[in-house]
N, C-alpha and C positions, 0 to 999 in steps of 0.2 A: 391450344395445343401447349406439347412442354415448355417450350419456353416462358409462356405466361406464368406459368405457373411456379418456372422457379422465379421468376421475377416478384410476385405476390409472396413467395414463399421466403422470397431472398434471403432474409436474416435467419434461416430455420433447416433449407435445406445443404447452405452452407458451411454448416460449424459441426459440428460435431459431434480439515487438513489444518493444523496450525502456523502459524507463522514461523521460519527457521534460518537460519543464517544464510548469507548468500554466499557461494564461492567465488572467487574473485580470478581471470586469468591475463596475463598482459601478452597482446601480441606484438612482435618487432615494431619498434619504432612507434609507441604508442607513452604515454608518459604513465605511470602505474599511479593507480585509485586509492586513494588513501583509504584506514580503516572506516573514517566518519563520511567521506563519501559513499562507501561499498553502503554502508548501512543505509542512505537515503534515497538509492535509487527509487525503489519502488512506493518509500513513503513518500516522494516527493512526483508520482505521477499519480497519486490520489488527492495534492489539493487543486488538481485540477479539476476536479468533479462537476463536472456541470449540474447547475441550482435553479433545477424547473418544477413547475409543475406536470404544465403540458407544453408540447414541440410540435407543432405544423413543418411538414418539409412537403415540397412540391420540388420533384426531381425530375430531370432528364435522364433516361438511362437506355442505355446498348447493350444486346446482349448478342453474342456471337458463338458457333458453334461450327463443327467442320462442316456442318450442310447447310446452315441460313446463319442471318441475322436479324436485327429488326430492332427500331426504334421505336419507342415508347415513352409516355410519359408516365411518374409515379408518385400517387399521393397518403405519405407518411402521415399517421397522427399519433401521437404517443403521447398516452398520460400514464405520467411513472410511476412505474414499481407496478401499474397496474391491467394495463392492456397495449395492445398495437394495432393499429389497423393498417391494410396498407392494400391501395387502390392501384391498378392498372388499365392506363386508356391506350387505345390506341382509336387516333382521326375524333376522339373523344368520347368514345366507347368504351364501355368498363367491360374488358376481357377474364379481370382475374380480380376476384377479391380475399386478404386473410384476416383472420381478427385472434390474438394471439393474448393470453393472459396466462398468469402463471401456473394456472390447472389445465389449461386447454389450447389446440392448437384446431384453425378452423378452416377452411379455404373452398372456395367452388372457380368453375371456368367456363366460360359461355361456351367455347370452341363444341367440345364432346360433352355441355352441358353434366358435369360429375362435379359431386363434392366429396371434403371429406370431414370429419368428426371425430377429431381423437386426445391425448394426451402426448406428451412427452415421451411417457414411455414406450407408446410403439413407433413414435418417428426415430427414437435412440437404439431402439433393437435393428431397425430396418437399414439406419445409417449407419451403425457399429460405431459409435461415439456419443458419449451422454452429453444429452442439452436440457437446457432450460430458459426460462423466460429473461434469468440475467443476461444471457450469452446473447440471446437475442437484442436487447435493450443497449447491450454495451456495444455490437459491431455498429448498430446507427449511430451512436454516439461519439463513438471513436474513443472508446475504453478498452484496456486488455480483455477480450473475451474472459480469459479465468478470475477469479480475485487472486492476484500475484501474493497479496498477504499468505496465501497460505498454501503456499507452494517453499521448493525447495530448488534454487536456481544455478547453474555455471554461469557466469557474467567476464562478458569479454569485452573489448571494442572494437568496432567494424565499422571504417569510413564513416567517424567523427559519433557512432551511433552506441549507446549500451546497448547488447545483443543478449539476452535471458535465454537460455536454453533450461527446458524440464527438465532438472534428474532424475525422475520418476520412472525407473524401468516399464514401459511397457509398449505393446506394438503400436501407440498411437503418439509421434515425436511431435512437442509444441517448441517453438521458439518464438521470441517478443522484442521486437528492436524499437527502444526508446531515444526520442532526440537528446541531446546534452544539452538544452538552453531548460526547454518545460516539462522536458518529462515526459513529453507526448508519444503516443502510439506513432509508429512511421509505415510498420508492415507487421505481418503476424503469417506465422509458418507452420500450419499441421499436417502431417505429413502420415500413411501409415505405408510403410514402404514394402513388405509382406507382399500386399495389395495393388503395390502400382499407383496409388492416390498421393493426391497433394496437394492442399488448399493454399491459395498465397491473397492477403488481403493488405492494400496501399492503398494511405492515407495521403490527400495533398490539398493545398491549400486551405490552411486552418483558419479562421476567420472569430476574432476576440469579442465577442460579446457583452452585457451585463452580470450575464448568467453564466458565463464560463467562456472557455474557446472548443469550437465545435469546427471537427474537418469538414470542406463542401465538398470534397472529391474521393469517392471510392472507387477502387481498382481489384475485383476477383476475379483471380484466374484459377482455374480446377483443372487438375488433369486427373483421369483416371483410364482405365483399360481400353472403354468403351470411347476416347478421345479427349478432346481441349473443349473446356467452356469458357469465356472471358463475360465479365459483365463490369459496366461502367458506369458508376451514380453520379451525378453535376447535380448539388442542392442549387436550385435557383431563388426559390422560395424559403426565409424561412423566420419564423414568428415563436416568440416563448409563453405563456400563459394566459393563451387566452380561452375564451372556455370554446371545450370542441365537442362535437356528437359524432360517436361512434355508432354509426347505424351500420348493422348485419343484417341479412337473409339468404336464406338459399332461395332462389327461385323457385316454384313448381315444377317439377318431373324431373328433377333431377336424381343422376341416377348416383347414389353414395359409393364411394372407393374404400377399400378396406387394406389396409397395411397391415404386413404381417409380416 
């Protein structure tokens, strides 16, 4: 069913230049940021980058749309910058699995016995926004989806959060909210106003490990013409730098899905 595919491909279907000076605006009642602080907001965000070779996550996940809701478990394995394996289970049974690498995206789902095997080019055209492996990995570990060092942003302070709004004039609007303490991402918004689409990603309950800080709660709200979708992920088990396997094979008899 669709919800299992969305959950298995959560990092993919929910998303998707040289460093320049950041323009700063000041909201009423908020003290002005010094030029020195302006330059360090993005720089400090990347001092929190997780240092790991592998990451294992077992999470509880809840999917809700206007017609249905479902609670499942999700197992996420990451070999940094190389591959991500997401397995979605219901009552202990694997309902969907996705393998994501820098060059390929593959998944299968059990209900309709279908699978997809392709690359980010097809998915990017289908979703109307550019996707790549880094965006997927960044979403799962709480780093800004885009490389903030390669963009130009208008910066304001909203409720004690640094608000970075992409100044690039495109049909896709992107805004990032970072906390003023550790410069961690608290919220990201991606919208396509002309198509009445909006994606909101919220991070919560960050925990500090030897490898860095990782959010353990992710809420995703998606609005599109067909309705609203909400996904909540809660990381229950987290381990770093263990030897992990990434088994993936499409069961026999499954029908290939073509994305155009």
